[in-house]
C-alpha positions in Angstrom: 74.9 181.8 37.7 73.5 178.6 36.2 75.7 175.6 35.9 74.6 172.6 33.8 76.2 169.2 34.5 75.6 166.7 31.6 75.6 163.1 32.8 74.2 161.8 36.0 76.4 158.8 36.6 78.3 158.6 39.9 80.9 161.1 38.9 78.5 163.6 37.4 76.3 163.3 40.5 79.3 163.9 42.8 80.4 167.0 40.8 76.9 168.4 40.7 76.7 168.0 44.4 80.0 169.8 44.9 79.1 172.7 42.6 75.7 173.3 44.2 77.4 173.8 47.5 78.8 177.0 46.0 75.3 178.5 46.0 75.1 178.6 42.2 72.1 177.2 40.5 73.1 173.7 39.3 71.0 171.4 37.1 72.0 167.8 36.4 71.0 166.2 33.2 70.1 162.5 33.5 69.5 160.2 30.5 67.1 158.1 32.6 63.9 159.9 33.6 63.6 157.9 36.8 67.0 159.2 37.9 65.9 162.8 37.5 62.7 162.1 39.4 64.6 160.4 42.2 67.0 163.3 42.6 64.2 165.9 42.6 61.8 164.0 44.9 64.0 161.9 47.1 67.3 163.7 46.9 69.1 160.5 45.9 70.3 159.1 42.6 68.4 155.8 42.4 70.9 154.1 40.0 74.3 155.5 41.1 75.4 156.2 44.6 71.9 155.4 45.8 73.0 155.2 49.4 74.2 158.8 49.6 71.8 161.7 50.3 72.2 164.6 47.8 71.9 168.4 48.5 68.2 169.4 48.5 68.9 172.3 46.2 70.3 170.1 43.5 67.9 169.9 40.6 67.8 167.3 37.8 66.1 167.0 34.4 66.0 164.4 31.6 65.3 167.2 29.1 68.6 168.3 27.7 67.4 171.8 26.6 66.3 172.6 30.2 69.8 171.9 31.5 71.9 173.5 28.7 70.0 176.6 27.9 71.1 179.6 29.9 74.0 177.8 31.5 77.2 179.9 31.9 79.2 176.8 32.7 78.6 173.3 31.2 80.3 170.2 32.6 80.6 167.1 30.5 80.4 163.9 32.4 79.0 161.7 29.6 80.9 158.4 28.9 83.3 158.7 26.0 81.4 156.6 23.5 78.2 158.6 24.0 79.7 162.1 24.3 79.5 163.2 20.7 75.8 162.2 20.3 74.7 163.9 23.5 76.6 167.1 22.7 75.3 167.2 19.1 71.8 167.3 20.6 72.9 169.9 23.2 74.8 172.2 20.7 71.8 174.4 19.6 71.1 175.4 23.2 74.7 176.2 24.3 75.4 179.9 25.1 78.2 181.1 22.8 80.0 182.5 25.8 79.7 179.4 28.0 82.7 177.8 29.6 82.9 174.0 28.9 84.5 171.7 31.4 85.3 168.1 30.3 85.3 165.8 33.3 85.0 162.5 31.5 88.0 160.3 30.8 88.8 158.1 27.7 89.1 158.3 24.0 86.2 158.4 21.5 85.9 154.8 20.5 85.1 155.4 16.8 87.8 158.1 16.0 90.4 157.8 18.8 90.0 161.5 19.6 90.5 162.9 23.0 87.2 164.2 24.5 88.2 167.9 24.4 88.8 167.4 20.7 85.3 165.9 20.4 83.7 168.8 22.3 85.5 171.5 20.3 84.4 169.8 17.0 80.8 169.6 18.1 80.8 173.2 19.5 82.8 175.1 16.8 81.4 178.5 17.8 82.8 178.3 21.3 86.3 179.9 21.7 89.0 177.3 22.1 90.1 179.0 25.3 86.7 178.3 26.9 87.3 174.6 27.0 89.1 173.0 30.0 89.6 169.5 31.3 89.2 168.3 34.9 91.0 165.1 35.8 92.8 163.5 38.6 92.7 160.8 41.3 89.1 161.2 42.4 86.6 158.5 43.3 83.1 159.9 43.1 81.9 158.3 46.4 84.8 159.9 48.3 84.2 163.3 46.7 80.5 163.1 47.6 81.5 162.4 51.2 83.9 165.3 51.3 87.1 163.2 51.6 90.1 165.5 50.9 90.8 165.2 47.1 92.8 166.9 44.4 92.5 167.3 40.7 94.0 169.2 37.7 92.3 171.7 35.5 94.0 171.8 32.1 93.4 174.5 29.4 95.0 177.2 27.3 93.4 180.4 28.7 94.6 181.4 32.2 91.6 183.5 33.1 89.2 180.7 32.2 91.2 178.1 34.0 91.3 180.3 37.1 87.6 180.9 36.9 86.9 177.2 36.9 89.5 176.6 39.6 87.6 179.0 41.9 84.3 177.4 40.9 85.4 174.0 42.0 87.4 175.1 45.1 86.2 173.7 48.4 88.0 173.2 51.7 88.3 169.5 50.9 88.6 169.7 47.1 91.7 171.4 45.6 92.5 171.9 41.9 95.8 172.7 40.4 96.3 174.3 36.9 98.2 172.7 34.0 98.5 173.9 30.4 99.2 170.4 29.0 95.7 169.3 27.9 97.0 166.4 25.8 99.0 165.0 28.7 96.2 165.3 31.2 93.6 163.6 28.9 96.0 160.9 27.8 96.8 160.1 31.5 93.1 159.9 32.3 92.4 157.5 29.5 95.4 155.2 29.6 95.3 154.7 33.4 92.1 152.8 33.0 93.7 150.3 30.7 96.6 149.7 33.2 94.0 149.4 36.0 92.4 146.4 34.2 95.9 144.9 34.0 96.4 145.5 37.7 93.1 143.8 38.5 94.0 140.8 36.3 97.3 140.4 38.2 95.5 140.4 41.5 92.8 138.0 40.2 95.6 135.6 39.2 97.0 135.7 42.7 100.1 137.6 41.8 101.8 139.6 44.5 102.7 143.2 45.4 106.0 143.0 43.5 104.1 142.3 40.3 101.6 145.1 40.9 104.4 147.6 41.6 106.2 146.6 38.4 103.0 146.8 36.4 102.1 150.2 37.6 105.6 151.5 37.0 105.9 150.1 33.5 102.3 151.2 32.8 103.3 154.8 33.7 106.2 154.5 31.3 103.9 153.3 28.5 101.5 156.1 29.3 104.2 158.6 29.0 105.5 157.1 25.7 102.1 157.4 24.1 101.6 160.9 25.5 104.9 162.0 24.1 104.0 160.7 20.7 100.7 162.6 20.8 102.4 165.8 21.8 102.2 165.8 25.6 104.8 167.0 28.0 106.1 163.8 29.7 106.5 165.7 33.1 102.7 165.9 33.2 102.6 162.1 33.9 104.5 162.6 37.2 101.5 164.7 38.4 97.9 164.1 39.6 96.4 163.2 36.2 99.2 160.8 35.5 100.8 158.7 38.3 98.3 160.0 40.9 95.2 158.8 39.0 97.1 155.6 38.0 97.9 154.6 41.6 94.3 155.3 42.7 92.7 153.3 39.9 95.1 150.4 40.1 94.8 149.9 43.8 91.5 151.3 45.0 88.6 149.1 45.9 86.2 151.5 44.2 87.9 151.2 40.8 85.6 149.9 38.2 88.4 149.0 35.8 90.4 147.2 38.5 87.2 145.3 39.4 86.7 144.2 35.8 90.4 143.0 35.7 90.0 141.2 39.0 87.2 139.1 37.6 89.0 138.5 34.4 92.1 137.3 36.3 89.9 134.8 38.2 88.8 133.3 34.9 85.4 135.0 34.2 84.4 135.9 30.7 84.3 139.5 29.7 80.8 139.2 28.2 79.5 137.9 31.5 81.1 140.7 33.5 79.7 143.3 31.2 76.2 141.9 31.5 76.4 142.1 35.3 78.0 145.5 35.5 75.9 148.7 35.7 78.7 151.2 35.7 80.9 151.7 32.6 84.6 150.6 32.8 86.1 153.0 30.3 89.3 151.0 30.1 87.7 148.3 28.0 87.0 150.7 25.1 90.1 152.7 25.7 92.2 149.6 25.4 91.3 149.2 21.7 91.9 152.9 20.9 95.3 152.8 22.8 96.3 149.7 20.8 95.5 151.4 17.5 97.4 154.5 18.5 100.5 152.7 19.5 100.4 150.8 16.2 99.9 154.0 14.3 102.8 155.7 16.1 105.0 152.6 16.1 105.5 152.5 19.9 106.6 149.5 21.8 104.0 149.3 24.6 103.8 145.6 25.5 101.5 145.9 28.5 98.9 147.8 26.6 99.2 145.3 23.7 98.6 142.3 26.0 95.6 143.9 27.6 94.1 144.6 24.2 94.7 140.9 23.2 93.1 139.6 26.3 90.0 141.8 25.9 89.6 141.6 22.1 91.3 138.4 21.0 90.5 136.2 24.0 94.1 135.7 24.9 94.6 133.8 28.2 96.0 135.9 31.0 98.5 133.1 31.8 99.9 133.3 28.2 100.0 137.1 28.3 102.0 137.0 31.5 104.4 134.4 30.0 104.9 136.6 26.9 105.6 139.7 29.0 108.1 137.9 31.1 109.9 136.7 27.9 110.4 140.3 26.6 113.9 141.3 25.4 115.3 143.6 28.1 116.4 147.1 27.1 117.3 150.4 28.8 114.6 151.2 31.4 113.7 154.7 30.1 114.9 154.3 26.5 111.6 155.2 24.9 111.5 158.5 26.6 115.1 159.5 26.2 115.3 159.3 22.4 
């Protein structure tokens, strides 16, 4: 069976390496020609995870048709703001019976759609049940080094979900099933916004009490938005909710936390972005989340303050002061209504 992995960043590279260990034919699409050459000739990704050797049977190509055509399973690992354009180019070569796995996190910046919604719109001939989402607390580097990890596969067709579950199963990589696609994808997107806030707190020199409070209230805001979008709030107590939130808010490998850390120390966002190779999805997600909570009239003050710091140049000290001045209400009031 041929598997095509679309997107050769750190996460795409790690997933392609995992999948090729299952003895299937795996081809990784890289936007950069030099990345494909580096993988094929040197068995390393020269731009992402360059220090890690890759399986010698992993193949790469910068020609989208070569990767997509004939693939029984296609895995999307393209950043959210680029996904639609890449898949519009890929669509003519997608097998109508292919299974589509979305492994990217975030909302489409221009429309606010979840990524599975983008993929189903771009690939209208693929049955809805053939789309699943993979999400959870998984740093690419640790997956590449076979550190025990867990994730969730969300979809609507049990047989398809079980097929993908078996495909990704390794002794060190476990996947659980969940039918709440909305909740799983909202969790994967919003946690990046909260992780920026966690990094800002750390950069400001605030303590562990503050971080614990932020993560907890961030989870609450995540669940409130998810509920408004049709998610089951119980999903946010699982791997794609609190699990991914804890990892991204506390882990040294978190790109979103790292951006927040530098912001909290007083650096300008433009400077950080110019010096950062990897994409911190939380920056774009913060704007979409802000627009969604305005649209649904949700009181999510942490997400609002992160948006104002990123897009309105609000000082972190003032944002903290405003959060501490909030009128106090029932702790879980927004979920109990």
